[in-house]
C-alpha positions as CSV (number, residue, x, y, z in Angstrom):
1,K,103.5,95.4,120.2
2,S,103.9,91.6,119.9
3,G,101.8,91.5,116.8
4,F,103.9,94.2,115.1
5,S,107.0,92.3,116.1
6,L,105.7,89.2,114.5
7,V,104.9,91.1,111.3
8,M,108.4,92.6,111.2
9,N,110.1,89.2,111.7
10,H,108.0,87.1,109.3
11,P,109.8,86.9,106.0
12,A,106.7,87.2,103.7
13,C,104.2,89.1,105.9
14,V,104.9,92.6,104.6
15,N,105.1,91.3,101.0
16,E,101.5,89.9,101.4
17,I,100.3,93.1,103.0
18,T,101.8,95.1,100.2
19,L,100.1,92.8,97.6
20,S,96.8,93.7,99.3
21,L,97.1,97.1,97.5
22,N,95.5,95.2,94.5
23,N,92.2,95.1,96.4
24,K,89.4,97.1,94.7
25,N,88.3,98.7,97.9
26,A,89.9,102.1,98.4
27,R,89.5,102.0,102.1
28,T,91.4,98.7,102.2
29,K,94.2,100.3,100.1
30,A,94.3,103.3,102.5
31,L,94.6,101.0,105.5
32,V,97.4,99.0,103.8
33,L,99.3,102.2,103.1
34,E,98.9,103.4,106.7
35,L,100.3,100.1,108.0
36,L,103.2,100.1,105.5
37,A,104.0,103.7,106.6
38,A,104.1,102.6,110.2
39,V,106.5,99.7,109.3
40,C,108.7,102.1,107.4
41,L,109.2,104.3,110.5
42,V,110.6,101.4,112.6
43,R,114.3,100.6,112.6
44,G,115.0,98.4,109.6
45,G,111.4,98.9,108.3
46,H,112.4,101.1,105.4
47,D,114.4,98.3,103.8
48,I,111.6,95.8,104.4
49,I,109.1,98.2,102.7
50,L,111.3,98.7,99.6
51,A,111.9,95.0,99.4
52,A,108.2,94.4,99.6
53,F,107.6,96.9,96.7
54,D,110.3,95.2,94.7
55,N,108.4,91.9,95.3
56,F,105.2,93.7,94.3
57,K,106.9,94.8,91.1
58,E,107.9,91.3,90.2
59,V,104.6,89.6,91.1
60,C,102.4,92.3,89.4
61,G,104.6,92.7,86.3
62,E,105.4,96.4,86.8
63,K,108.2,98.0,84.8
64,N,109.0,100.4,87.7
65,R,108.6,100.1,91.4
66,F,105.5,102.0,92.8
67,E,104.0,102.0,89.3
68,K,100.6,100.6,90.3
69,L,100.6,102.7,93.5
70,M,100.8,105.8,91.3
71,D,98.1,104.4,89.0
72,Y,95.8,103.9,92.0
73,F,96.6,107.4,93.3
74,R,95.7,109.0,89.9
75,N,92.5,107.0,89.5
76,E,91.2,107.0,93.1
77,D,90.9,110.8,93.2
78,T,87.4,110.7,94.5
79,N,88.5,109.0,97.7
80,I,90.2,111.5,99.9
81,D,91.2,109.0,102.7
82,F,93.1,107.0,100.1
83,M,94.8,110.0,98.6
84,V,95.9,111.3,102.0
85,A,97.2,107.8,103.0
86,C,99.0,107.6,99.7
87,M,100.7,111.0,100.1
88,Q,101.6,110.2,103.7
89,F,103.1,106.9,102.6
90,I,105.1,108.6,99.8
91,N,106.4,111.3,102.1
92,I,107.5,108.8,104.8
93,V,109.2,106.5,102.2
94,V,111.1,109.4,100.7
95,H,111.9,111.5,103.8
96,S,112.7,108.8,106.4
97,V,116.0,108.1,104.7
98,E,119.1,109.9,106.1
99,N,121.2,109.4,103.0
100,M,120.5,112.5,100.9
101,N,121.6,110.7,97.6
102,F,119.2,107.9,98.3
103,R,116.4,110.3,99.2
104,V,116.9,112.1,95.9
105,F,116.8,108.7,94.1
106,L,113.5,107.9,95.8
107,Q,112.1,111.3,94.8
108,Y,113.2,110.7,91.3
109,E,111.3,107.4,91.2
110,F,108.1,109.1,92.0
111,T,108.8,112.0,89.7
112,H,109.5,109.6,86.9
113,L,106.1,108.0,87.6
114,G,104.4,111.4,87.1
115,L,103.8,112.5,90.7
116,D,105.0,116.0,90.3
117,H,103.0,116.5,87.1
118,Y,99.8,115.0,88.7
119,L,100.1,117.2,91.8
120,E,100.3,120.4,89.7
């Protein structure tokens, strides 16, 4: 509990955890996504996660937020644990928002990155 509190209150901690998605190990990426999903479910955590992915976008030179995440999702299709963690993370990010307009916006972000097409 105290460790989680320290993570939530540290200004750059979640950013650094999010940047760990660049790790080549699929298990590491899955664990990172599980941790980020947990942060997302805590009060104020959703904003922290979106800010961390905005930071990831800048640091990694993405055109769109979640772009590399979707690339990893498409290319790690042999690792079921990663794929499950990725889908759980996406579901939590999109559906833990009460504002319906914002939820639709987040859904569109993933649709724009090809999630719907890939899932078909």
